[in-house]
N, CA and C of each residue as an Amber inpcrd file, in Angstrom:
protein
   489
  -1.2750000  21.7010000  -9.6960000  -0.3040000  21.1770000 -10.6200000
   0.0980000  19.7720000 -10.1650000   0.2090000  18.8470000 -11.0890000
   0.5950000  17.4580000 -10.8120000   2.0910000  17.4120000 -10.4830000
   2.4620000  16.8520000  -9.3220000   3.8900000  16.7500000  -9.0180000
   4.5860000  15.7630000  -9.9650000   5.8870000  15.9610000 -10.1780000
   6.6610000  15.0410000 -11.0200000   6.8330000  13.6940000 -10.3360000
   7.0530000  13.7320000  -9.0360000   7.2050000  12.4990000  -8.2740000
   6.5660000  12.6630000  -6.9020000   6.2190000  11.5480000  -6.3590000
   5.7360000  11.4740000  -4.9930000   6.8230000  10.7130000  -4.2340000
   6.8460000  10.8340000  -2.9300000   7.8520000  10.1070000  -2.1690000
   7.1990000   9.2070000  -1.1300000   7.8880000   8.1230000  -0.8500000
   7.5130000   7.1630000   0.1760000   8.7950000   6.9100000   0.9500000
   9.0120000   7.7070000   2.0080000  10.3050000   7.6860000   2.6700000
  11.3570000   8.0890000   1.6510000  12.4110000   7.2830000   1.4790000
  13.4690000   7.6370000   0.5250000  13.1490000   7.2480000  -0.9230000
  12.0030000   6.6190000  -1.1650000  11.6780000   6.1020000  -2.4940000
  10.8190000   7.0780000  -3.2880000  11.0760000   7.1370000  -4.5770000
  10.2760000   7.9590000  -5.4870000   9.1330000   7.1150000  -6.0320000
   7.9440000   7.6810000  -6.0740000   6.7540000   7.0300000  -6.6160000
   6.3030000   7.8420000  -7.8260000   6.1570000   7.1880000  -8.9440000
   5.7220000   7.8690000 -10.1570000   4.2690000   8.3200000 -10.0200000
   3.9140000   9.4730000 -10.5620000   2.5090000   9.9050000 -10.5460000
   1.5740000   8.8880000 -11.2000000   2.0970000   8.0960000 -12.1390000
   1.2420000   7.0970000 -12.7970000   0.8270000   5.9700000 -11.8570000
   1.5040000   5.8150000 -10.7290000   1.1900000   4.7780000  -9.7490000
   0.2200000   5.2650000  -8.6740000   0.0050000   6.5690000  -8.6130000
  -0.8830000   7.1690000  -7.6170000  -2.2860000   7.2240000  -8.2090000
  -3.2660000   6.6970000  -7.4790000  -4.6180000   6.6530000  -8.0340000
  -5.6400000   7.4390000  -7.2270000  -5.2750000   7.9210000  -6.0540000
  -6.2150000   8.6800000  -5.2430000  -5.4080000   9.6280000  -4.3660000
  -5.9130000  10.8510000  -4.2180000  -5.2330000  11.7790000  -3.3200000
  -6.2100000  12.7720000  -2.7230000  -5.8450000  13.2170000  -1.5670000
  -6.5740000  14.2740000  -0.8720000  -5.5560000  15.3880000  -0.6050000
  -5.9640000  16.3840000   0.1480000  -5.0180000  17.4450000   0.5050000
  -3.8990000  16.9340000   1.4010000  -4.1740000  15.8610000   2.1720000
  -3.2070000  15.4160000   3.1720000  -2.6230000  14.0210000   2.9350000
  -3.1920000  13.2440000   2.0440000  -2.6870000  11.8880000   1.8350000
  -2.8960000  11.4430000   0.3980000  -2.2720000  10.3320000   0.0460000
  -2.4760000   9.7560000  -1.2770000  -2.2790000   8.2510000  -1.2220000
  -2.8110000   7.5770000  -2.2440000  -2.7480000   6.1160000  -2.3210000
  -2.0730000   5.7230000  -3.6270000  -1.2670000   4.6640000  -3.5510000
  -0.5750000   4.1870000  -4.7400000  -0.4830000   2.6660000  -4.7320000
  -0.2400000   2.1090000  -5.9110000  -0.1160000   0.6520000  -6.0610000
   1.3130000   0.2440000  -5.7010000   1.4650000  -1.0470000  -5.3800000
   2.7800000  -1.5020000  -4.9460000   3.6200000  -2.0780000  -6.0800000
   4.9180000  -2.0910000  -5.8490000   5.8670000  -2.5790000  -6.8350000
   5.8570000  -4.0940000  -6.9420000   5.6330000  -4.7630000  -5.8240000
   5.6590000  -6.2300000  -5.7890000   4.4490000  -6.7610000  -5.0520000
   3.9850000  -7.9410000  -5.4530000   2.8950000  -8.5530000  -4.6880000
   3.4110000  -8.9920000  -3.3280000   2.5300000  -9.0280000  -2.3500000
   2.9210000  -9.5120000  -1.0350000   3.2250000 -10.9980000  -1.1080000
   2.3840000 -11.7540000  -1.7950000   2.5500000 -13.2050000  -1.8650000
   2.4390000 -13.6640000  -3.3080000   3.4780000 -14.2760000  -3.8630000
   3.3780000 -14.7710000  -5.2340000   2.2860000 -15.8260000  -5.3260000
   1.5550000 -15.7950000  -6.4200000   0.5180000 -16.8010000  -6.6280000
  -0.8170000 -16.4450000  -6.0090000  -0.8650000 -15.4490000  -5.1760000
  -2.1210000 -14.9690000  -4.5990000  -2.4740000 -13.6810000  -5.3230000
  -3.2690000 -13.7800000  -6.3490000  -3.5390000 -12.6300000  -7.2140000
  -4.0570000 -11.4320000  -6.4260000  -4.8300000 -11.6660000  -5.3800000
  -5.3150000 -10.5250000  -4.6070000  -4.1850000  -9.6980000  -4.0240000
  -3.0780000 -10.3280000  -3.7480000  -2.0320000  -9.6110000  -3.0430000
  -1.1400000  -8.7900000  -3.9520000  -1.4550000  -8.7710000  -5.2470000
  -0.8970000  -7.7030000  -6.0630000  -1.5280000  -6.3980000  -5.5840000
  -2.6730000  -6.5110000  -4.9580000  -3.4690000  -5.3600000  -4.5900000
  -3.1400000  -4.8400000  -3.2040000  -1.8890000  -4.9350000  -2.8160000
  -1.4670000  -4.3470000  -1.5570000  -1.2820000  -2.8560000  -1.8050000
  -2.2400000  -2.0950000  -1.3860000  -2.2430000  -0.6580000  -1.6190000
  -1.6070000   0.0440000  -0.4280000  -0.8660000   1.0950000  -0.6920000
  -0.3070000   1.9140000   0.3650000  -1.0280000   3.2550000   0.3910000
  -1.3210000   3.7220000   1.5790000  -1.8460000   5.0770000   1.7600000
  -0.8960000   5.7810000   2.7140000  -0.4400000   6.9530000   2.3210000
   0.4830000   7.7050000   3.1590000   0.0780000   9.1750000   3.1810000
   0.6070000   9.8960000   4.1650000   0.3760000  11.3450000   4.2040000
   1.4570000  12.0250000   3.3710000   1.1140000  13.1730000   2.8160000
   2.0530000  13.9200000   1.9710000   3.3250000  14.2540000   2.7370000
   3.1450000  14.7300000   3.9510000   4.2910000  15.1190000   4.7710000
   5.0070000  13.8520000   5.2270000   6.3250000  13.8240000   5.1200000
   7.0560000  12.6350000   5.5560000   7.0820000  12.5870000   7.0790000
   6.3140000  11.6660000   7.6210000   6.1800000  11.4840000   9.0600000
   6.5890000  10.0500000   9.3660000   7.5510000   9.8770000  10.2610000
   8.0710000   8.5340000  10.5210000   7.1670000   7.6960000  11.4080000
   6.5120000   8.3130000  12.3830000   5.7490000   7.5430000  13.3550000
   4.3010000   8.0320000  13.4170000   3.4030000   7.0920000  13.6450000
   1.9700000   7.3600000  13.6970000   1.6360000   8.4450000  14.7240000
   2.2770000   8.3890000  15.8870000   1.9850000   9.3700000  16.9360000
   2.3910000  10.7940000  16.5640000   3.2030000  10.9420000  15.5280000
   3.6370000  12.2670000  15.0870000   2.7060000  12.9020000  14.0540000
   1.6700000  12.1640000  13.6350000   0.6830000  12.7380000  12.7180000
  -0.1430000  13.7890000  13.4450000  -0.5740000  14.7850000  12.7100000
  -1.5190000  15.7450000  13.2780000  -2.8970000  15.0750000  13.3490000
  -3.8080000  15.6890000  14.0700000  -5.1750000  15.1740000  14.1330000
  -5.7850000  15.1390000  12.7340000  -5.5680000  16.1960000  11.9540000
  -6.1110000  16.2440000  10.5940000  -5.5130000  15.1520000   9.7040000
  -4.2080000  14.9220000   9.8180000  -3.5770000  13.8690000   9.0210000
  -4.1020000  12.4850000   9.4170000  -4.2460000  12.2570000  10.7100000
  -4.7640000  10.9720000  11.1890000  -6.1730000  10.7310000  10.6720000
  -7.0100000  11.7330000  10.7870000  -8.3890000  11.6160000  10.3120000
  -8.4230000  11.3580000   8.8050000  -7.6700000  12.1500000   8.0600000
  -7.6550000  12.0080000   6.6030000  -7.1210000  10.6420000   6.1820000
  -6.0600000  10.1910000   6.8130000  -5.4680000   8.9010000   6.4780000
  -6.4840000   7.7760000   6.6480000  -7.1920000   7.7420000   7.7630000
  -8.1520000   6.6590000   8.0160000  -9.4300000   6.8000000   7.1920000
  -9.8710000   8.0130000   6.9490000 -11.0440000   8.1760000   6.0760000
 -10.7010000   7.7690000   4.6400000  -9.4740000   8.0710000   4.2210000
  -9.0240000   7.6440000   2.8990000  -8.9410000   6.1200000   2.8410000
  -8.4060000   5.5020000   3.8840000  -8.3210000   4.0330000   3.9320000
  -9.7070000   3.4070000   3.8700000 -10.6520000   3.9830000   4.5640000
 -12.0240000   3.4620000   4.5630000 -12.6290000   3.5550000   3.1560000
 -12.4710000   4.7070000   2.5230000 -13.0410000   4.9110000   1.1910000
 -12.4110000   3.9630000   0.1710000 -11.0950000   3.8850000   0.1740000
 -10.4010000   3.0220000  -0.7710000 -10.6910000   1.5560000  -0.4780000
 -10.6710000   1.1880000   0.7930000 -10.9500000  -0.2030000   1.1610000
 -12.2980000  -0.6800000   0.6700000 -13.3250000   0.1350000   0.8420000
 -14.6600000  -0.2490000   0.3850000 -14.7180000  -0.4670000  -1.1140000
 -14.0820000   0.4090000  -1.8590000 -14.0690000   0.2670000  -3.3210000
 -13.2670000  -0.9540000  -3.7630000 -12.1210000  -1.1830000  -3.1250000
 -11.2850000  -2.3280000  -3.5020000 -11.9590000  -3.6550000  -3.1670000
 -12.6280000  -3.7080000  -2.0350000 -13.3250000  -4.9410000  -1.6690000
 -14.3600000  -5.2940000  -2.7280000 -15.1350000  -4.3180000  -3.1520000
 -16.1260000  -4.5620000  -4.2080000 -15.4570000  -4.9070000  -5.5390000
 -14.4700000  -4.1510000  -5.9250000 -13.7960000  -4.3300000  -7.2130000
 -13.1920000  -5.7240000  -7.3430000 -12.5780000  -6.2100000  -6.2650000
 -11.9110000  -7.5120000  -6.2900000 -12.7970000  -8.6550000  -5.8010000
 -14.0820000  -8.3400000  -5.5740000 -15.0340000  -9.3560000  -5.1040000
 -14.4940000 -10.0810000  -3.8770000 -13.9140000  -9.3000000  -2.9790000
 -13.3810000  -9.8330000  -1.7270000 -14.4780000  -9.8320000  -0.6780000
 -14.2100000 -10.4880000   0.4320000 -15.2010000 -10.5480000   1.5120000
 -14.7230000  -9.8360000   2.7680000 -13.4600000  -9.4140000   2.7750000
 -12.8790000  -8.7660000   3.9520000 -11.6930000  -7.9180000   3.5140000
 -11.1700000  -7.1490000   4.4600000  -9.9900000  -6.3300000   4.2150000
  -9.0420000  -6.4480000   5.4070000  -7.7560000  -6.4250000   5.1240000
  -6.7550000  -6.2960000   6.1770000  -6.1490000  -4.9120000   6.0330000
  -6.1810000  -4.1440000   7.1280000  -5.5300000  -2.8360000   7.2050000
  -4.3830000  -2.9990000   8.2000000  -3.1730000  -2.6210000   7.8280000
  -2.0650000  -2.7250000   8.7790000  -1.1990000  -1.4780000   8.7530000
  -0.6530000  -1.1810000   9.9340000   0.3750000  -0.1550000  10.0950000
   1.4770000  -0.7980000  10.9220000   2.7010000  -0.6920000  10.4430000
   3.8560000  -1.1070000  11.2330000   4.5180000   0.1880000  11.6720000
   4.3960000   0.5060000  12.9420000   4.7900000   1.8160000  13.4630000
   6.0930000   1.7220000  14.2400000   7.1950000   1.9470000  13.5630000
   8.5130000   1.8880000  14.1860000   9.2280000   0.5940000  13.8350000
  10.5590000   0.6060000  13.9450000  11.3510000  -0.5470000  13.5170000
  11.0350000  -1.8400000  14.2690000  10.7480000  -1.7730000  15.5510000
  10.4480000  -2.9860000  16.2920000   9.0870000  -3.5630000  15.9240000
   8.2680000  -2.7950000  15.2510000   6.9630000  -3.2690000  14.7720000
   7.0580000  -3.7680000  13.3310000   8.2630000  -3.7340000  12.7560000
   8.4450000  -4.2190000  11.3950000   8.4760000  -3.1320000  10.3380000
   8.3790000  -1.8620000  10.7460000   8.4080000  -0.7760000   9.7670000
   9.8220000  -0.6340000   9.2040000   9.9440000  -0.7280000   7.8940000
  11.2530000  -0.5740000   7.2610000  11.3420000   0.6660000   6.3930000
  10.2150000   1.2250000   5.9960000  10.2040000   2.4980000   5.2760000
   9.7650000   3.5470000   6.2880000  10.6340000   4.5070000   6.6100000
  10.3390000   5.4650000   7.6730000   9.3480000   6.5510000   7.2360000
   8.1560000   6.1170000   6.9100000   7.0820000   7.0190000   6.4980000
   5.7830000   6.3100000   6.8640000   4.9730000   6.9200000   7.7160000
   3.7210000   6.2860000   8.1420000   2.9300000   5.8740000   6.9090000
   2.4870000   4.6220000   6.9040000   1.6680000   4.1420000   5.7890000
   0.7610000   3.0190000   6.2530000  -0.3590000   2.9180000   5.5810000
  -1.3250000   1.8510000   5.8290000  -1.3030000   0.9280000   4.6160000
  -1.2080000  -0.3670000   4.8830000  -1.3850000  -1.3690000   3.8400000
  -2.8680000  -1.7230000   3.8100000  -3.4400000  -1.8240000   2.6360000
  -4.8080000  -2.3350000   2.4930000  -4.7300000  -3.5540000   1.5880000
  -5.2320000  -4.6810000   2.0990000  -5.2180000  -5.9150000   1.3250000
  -6.6120000  -6.5160000   1.2870000  -7.2260000  -6.6160000   0.0990000
  -8.4980000  -7.3270000  -0.0230000  -8.2780000  -8.7980000   0.3320000
  -9.2430000  -9.4020000   1.0150000  -9.0980000 -10.7840000   1.4850000
 -10.2840000 -11.6330000   1.0500000 -10.0220000 -12.9310000   0.8730000
 -11.0600000 -13.9130000   0.5530000 -10.8680000 -15.1360000   1.4360000
 -11.9210000 -15.8800000   1.6190000 -11.8500000 -17.1150000   2.3810000
 -10.7770000 -18.0200000   1.8040000  -9.9010000 -18.5260000   2.6750000
  -8.8800000 -19.4750000   2.2590000  -7.6640000 -18.8800000   1.5910000
  -7.5210000 -17.5450000   1.5840000  -6.3560000 -16.9630000   0.9110000
  -5.0520000 -17.3160000   1.6310000  -5.1250000 -17.6130000   2.9040000
  -4.0060000 -18.1390000   3.6740000  -4.5230000 -19.2930000   4.5170000
  -3.6930000 -20.3110000   4.6770000  -4.0990000 -21.4480000   5.5040000
  -4.3620000 -20.9850000   6.9330000  -3.4410000 -20.1970000   7.4760000
  -3.5960000 -19.5860000   8.7940000  -3.7600000 -18.0860000   8.5510000
  -4.8600000 -17.5200000   8.9480000  -5.1820000 -16.1260000   8.6430000
  -4.0610000 -15.1520000   9.0050000  -3.3770000 -15.3790000  10.1260000
  -2.3430000 -14.4410000  10.5580000  -1.0590000 -14.5190000   9.7380000
  -0.9350000 -15.4830000   8.8170000   0.2360000 -15.5540000   7.9420000
   0.3650000 -14.2920000   7.0870000  -0.7100000 -13.5720000   6.9140000
  -0.6690000 -12.3350000   6.1390000   0.3380000 -11.3470000   6.7310000
   0.4740000 -11.3450000   8.0600000   1.3880000 -10.4030000   8.7030000
   2.8480000 -10.7630000   8.4210000   3.1500000 -12.0510000   8.3690000
   4.5020000 -12.4770000   7.9850000   4.7920000 -12.0730000   6.5480000
   3.7990000 -12.2060000   5.6760000   3.9740000 -11.8420000   4.2700000
   4.2400000 -10.3450000   4.1300000   3.5050000  -9.5330000   4.8800000
   3.7210000  -8.0810000   4.8360000   5.1070000  -7.7390000   5.3690000
   5.4940000  -8.3800000   6.4650000   6.7970000  -8.1230000   7.0620000
   7.9150000  -8.4490000   6.0790000   7.7930000  -9.5600000   5.3730000
   8.7850000  -9.9470000   4.3720000   8.8670000  -8.9030000   3.2730000
   7.7170000  -8.4310000   2.8100000   7.7060000  -7.4260000   1.7470000
   8.4050000  -6.1460000   2.2010000   8.1160000  -5.7020000   3.4070000
   8.7260000  -4.4770000   3.9220000  10.2470000  -4.6130000   4.0050000
  10.7350000  -5.7370000   4.5000000  12.1830000  -5.9410000   4.6100000
  12.8420000  -5.9270000   3.2430000  12.2000000  -6.5280000   2.2600000
  12.7690000  -6.5520000   0.9180000  12.7820000  -5.1650000   0.2990000
  11.7570000  -4.3670000   0.5770000  11.7320000  -3.0030000   0.0550000
  12.9330000  -2.2340000   0.5840000  13.2310000  -2.4130000   1.8470000
  14.3720000  -1.7110000   2.4260000  15.6770000  -2.1410000   1.7660000
  15.7650000  -3.3750000   1.3260000  16.9740000  -3.8750000   0.6570000
  16.9540000  -3.5410000  -0.8310000  16.1670000  -2.5740000  -1.2160000
  16.0380000  -2.0970000  -2.5990000  15.4220000  -3.1380000  -3.5210000
  14.6860000  -4.0620000  -2.9460000  13.8720000  -4.9910000  -3.7180000
  14.6570000  -5.8220000  -4.7200000  15.9050000  -6.1660000  -4.3840000
  16.6870000  -6.9050000  -5.3690000  17.1140000  -8.3060000  -4.9280000
  16.6450000  -8.7940000  -3.7920000  17.1280000 -10.0690000  -3.3000000
  16.2180000 -11.2470000  -3.5910000  14.9430000 -11.0250000  -3.7110000
  14.0100000 -12.1320000  -3.8580000  13.8460000 -12.5110000  -5.3170000
  14.0560000 -13.7790000  -5.6370000  13.9630000 -14.2310000  -7.0230000
  12.5320000 -14.5460000  -7.4310000  11.6920000 -14.9350000  -6.4750000
  10.3290000 -15.3670000  -6.8120000   9.3810000 -14.1870000  -6.9920000
   9.5280000 -13.1650000  -6.1710000   8.6420000 -12.0130000  -6.2660000
   9.3190000 -10.9590000  -7.1220000   8.8320000 -10.7600000  -8.2990000
   9.4520000  -9.8720000  -9.2780000   8.8410000  -8.4710000  -9.2210000
   9.6880000  -7.4900000  -9.5040000   9.1840000  -6.1320000  -9.6640000
   8.2040000  -6.1210000 -10.8290000   7.1440000  -5.3680000 -10.6650000
   6.2180000  -5.1950000 -11.7890000   6.7290000  -4.0440000 -12.6410000
   6.3490000  -4.0490000 -13.9010000   6.7810000  -2.9770000 -14.7940000
   6.0030000  -1.7010000 -14.4730000   6.5700000  -0.5800000 -14.8870000
   5.8930000   0.7060000 -14.7110000   4.5490000   0.6930000 -15.4410000
   4.5020000   0.0730000 -16.6260000   3.2480000  -0.0050000 -17.3850000
   2.1980000  -0.8200000 -16.6430000   2.6150000  -1.9240000 -16.0650000
   1.6850000  -2.7800000 -15.3250000   1.0950000  -2.0360000 -14.1270000
   1.9470000  -1.3270000 -13.3920000   1.4540000  -0.5760000 -12.2360000
   0.5730000   0.5930000 -12.6730000   0.9300000   1.2480000 -13.7660000
   0.1260000   2.3650000 -14.2730000  -1.2610000   1.8790000 -14.6930000
  -1.3310000   0.7070000 -15.3420000  -2.6430000   0.1580000 -15.7420000
  -3.5040000  -0.1400000 -14.5150000  -2.8870000  -0.7160000 -13.4940000
  -3.6470000  -1.0020000 -12.2730000  -4.1420000   0.2980000 -11.6410000
  -3.2690000   1.2900000 -11.5420000  -3.6690000   2.5750000 -10.9720000
  -4.7630000   3.2270000 -11.8140000  -4.6760000   3.1160000 -13.1440000
  -5.7240000   3.6600000 -14.0220000  -7.0810000   3.0140000 -13.7100000
  -7.0820000   1.6990000 -13.5310000  -8.3260000   0.9930000 -13.1920000
  -8.8840000   1.4790000 -11.8660000  -8.0150000   1.6610000 -10.8840000
  -8.4750000   2.1290000  -9.5750000  -8.9540000   3.5810000  -9.6400000
  -8.2980000   4.4130000 -10.4440000  -8.7160000   5.8110000 -10.5800000
 -10.1750000   5.9060000 -11.0310000 -10.5770000   4.9900000 -11.8980000
 -11.9620000   4.9790000 -12.3940000 -12.9710000   4.7540000 -11.2680000
 -12.5520000   4.0610000 -10.2070000 -13.4510000   3.8060000  -9.0790000
 -13.7930000   5.0900000  -8.3200000 -12.9730000   6.1010000  -8.4840000
 -13.1210000   7.3240000  -7.6860000 -13.4530000   8.5480000  -8.5330000
 -13.7640000   8.3430000  -9.8140000 -14.0720000   9.4980000 -10.6680000
 -15.5580000   9.7720000 -10.7150000
């Protein structure tokens, strides 16, 4: 049976935003792009385990395996779909590492040559996004929330990659 909502820490995720799931994890599209003006960064995908687990070390062996195999599968499809040449996978594990949503998650970002002047700027962009999510996503004027329809369309497109 399809759940009414999925959760990401304290946040509710609509089923229309979820495009891939296994017994132990699922992937969904993000509410805001990581970097305005970088179209690829609308594609910051989150993969999380069903069970709310705050820290990576608290995952079971099965959850860890499933999470990374899911990231690998989704990453390969997204790289091809977006005609990217690389992928950034990140986990911020704990508050001192920049984690603001207390639920283990992997960010997947398709990358292209020149998408950032300094390649490591991507980590600052992710950190900014995480902090804003914790503040209920209402402080930044430049990065706008996407509509539910917009996110559902993106998730629909991604679902086709896995059918």
